C-alpha positions, 0 to 999 in steps of 0.5 A: 370818831369815838365809840358811843357809850350806848350803841344802837344795837344795845339801845334796841335791847334796852329801850323796850324794857324802860317804863313809859314817861310819867305824866306831867299834868302841870307841865314843867321842863322837858324830860331828858331823853332816856337814851341820853340819861342811859349814856350819862349813867354808863359814863359815870359808872365806867369812869367812876366820877361822882354824879355831880361831876358829870360833864354837861357837854355830854348832853346827858342832863345833870348827874342828879337827873341820871342818878334819879333815872338809875334809881327809878329804873332799878325800882321798876326792875329794868336792870334785872330784865336787861340782865335776863335778856342779855343772858338769854341772847348770849345763851342762845348764841352759845356764848356762855361758858357754863363750866365757869359759872358759879353759884353762891347762897346769896343768890339762891334762897334756902327752901322753907322747911329745910332742917336747921344746921347744928348750932355753931360752937363758940370759939372762945371761952366767953362772949365778947363784951359789948363795947357800945355801952 
């Protein structure tokens, strides 16, 4: 039997981080279950296929449904919370090798009030002409 894309132990970590289902005052079609949508998201991201090519046989709903759920979860901070949760669990288990960790300035904002660095000198004689006019 194939290994599921979202095993039970991973689902147990992800499920509490997901926002509640939004109310549908006018009814409508039943919502694709969150676990099925997560399976579709993982399948697309692992395989690299376009969202619209998500096989219906997986039972994950349409690719657009999975894409919307990915977008909504991103906006609600699910992925950041999941990342922190998994790092906390790995750190507590001693499974992170911090000697291999890297940090760059894109991850850490500069402190306000820091002294500005010296202006970079131009490398050529003149500014390059603007080719868009």
